[in-house]
C-alpha positions as CSV (number, residue, x, y, z in Angstrom):
1,M,0.0,0.0,0.0
2,K,1.2,3.5,-0.9
3,N,2.2,5.7,2.1
4,P,-0.6,8.3,2.4
5,L,1.5,10.8,4.4
6,S,2.2,14.2,2.9
7,N,5.8,15.3,2.6
8,E,5.4,17.4,5.7
9,F,4.3,14.5,7.8
10,K,7.0,12.2,6.3
11,I,9.6,14.7,7.5
12,A,7.9,15.1,10.9
13,C,8.0,11.3,11.3
14,E,11.6,11.1,10.4
15,I,12.4,13.9,12.9
16,Y,10.4,12.0,15.5
17,K,12.3,8.8,14.8
18,Y,15.5,10.5,15.7
19,Q,14.0,12.4,18.6
20,I,12.8,9.2,20.4
21,S,16.2,7.6,19.9
22,G,18.0,10.6,21.4
23,K,19.8,11.4,18.2
24,K,20.1,14.8,16.5
25,I,18.7,15.4,13.0
26,W,19.6,18.4,10.8
27,T,18.8,19.6,7.3
28,N,21.4,17.7,5.3
29,K,20.8,14.5,7.2
30,L,17.0,14.8,6.5
31,I,17.7,15.4,2.8
32,D,19.9,12.3,2.7
33,N,17.5,10.1,4.6
34,L,14.5,11.1,2.6
35,S,16.1,11.2,-0.9
36,C,14.2,8.2,-2.0
37,H,10.9,9.8,-0.9
38,M,11.3,13.4,-2.2
39,A,13.5,16.0,-3.8
40,K,15.8,18.2,-1.8
41,S,13.7,21.3,-2.6
42,D,10.6,19.5,-1.3
43,V,12.4,18.7,2.0
44,V,13.4,22.3,2.4
45,A,9.9,23.7,1.6
46,S,8.2,21.1,3.8
47,L,10.5,21.9,6.7
48,Q,9.5,25.6,6.4
49,T,5.9,24.6,6.4
50,L,6.4,22.5,9.6
51,L,8.1,25.4,11.3
52,D,5.3,27.8,10.2
53,W,2.7,25.3,11.6
54,D,4.7,25.1,14.8
55,I,4.9,21.3,14.6
56,V,8.7,21.4,14.5
57,H,11.1,23.6,16.5
58,V,14.7,24.3,15.5
59,D,17.8,24.9,17.6
60,H,21.3,25.6,16.5
61,Q,23.7,23.0,18.0
62,K,26.9,21.3,17.2
63,T,26.3,18.0,15.5
64,E,28.3,14.8,15.3
65,R,30.0,16.3,12.3
66,G,31.3,19.1,14.5
67,L,29.4,21.8,12.7
68,D,26.9,24.3,14.1
69,E,23.7,23.2,12.3
70,R,19.9,23.6,12.6
71,V,18.7,20.6,14.7
72,Y,15.0,19.8,14.5
73,Y,12.6,18.6,17.2
74,I,8.9,17.9,17.3
75,N,6.9,20.4,19.4
76,K,5.6,18.8,22.6
77,L,2.0,19.6,21.7
78,S,2.4,18.0,18.3
79,E,4.2,14.9,19.6
80,P,1.1,12.7,20.2
81,R,-0.2,13.2,16.7
82,I,3.2,12.6,15.1
83,K,3.7,9.5,17.3
84,M,0.4,8.1,16.0
85,L,1.5,8.8,12.3
86,Y,4.9,7.3,13.0
87,D,3.5,4.2,14.6
88,N,0.9,3.6,11.9
89,W,2.8,4.7,8.7
90,W,6.5,5.2,9.2
91,K,8.1,2.6,11.4
């Protein structure tokens, strides 16, 4: 069955996957991880939409690559809905 999630919710689920494992996820890592699902420009546009909708928060942190990057997190209020989508469609 085809995955019914929009690009925005695919990205939110990928961010959630990293968040629950205690790992950081940043823009380039999202682009690499989702390259089989969508184009780079779609990832960037969808990330902006998620930020506008206040589903995702961003923080500047050093990543495992040693660079200061935009690290993404799911907003606490959005977490139950994203968890449900993740459990049903993304795992």
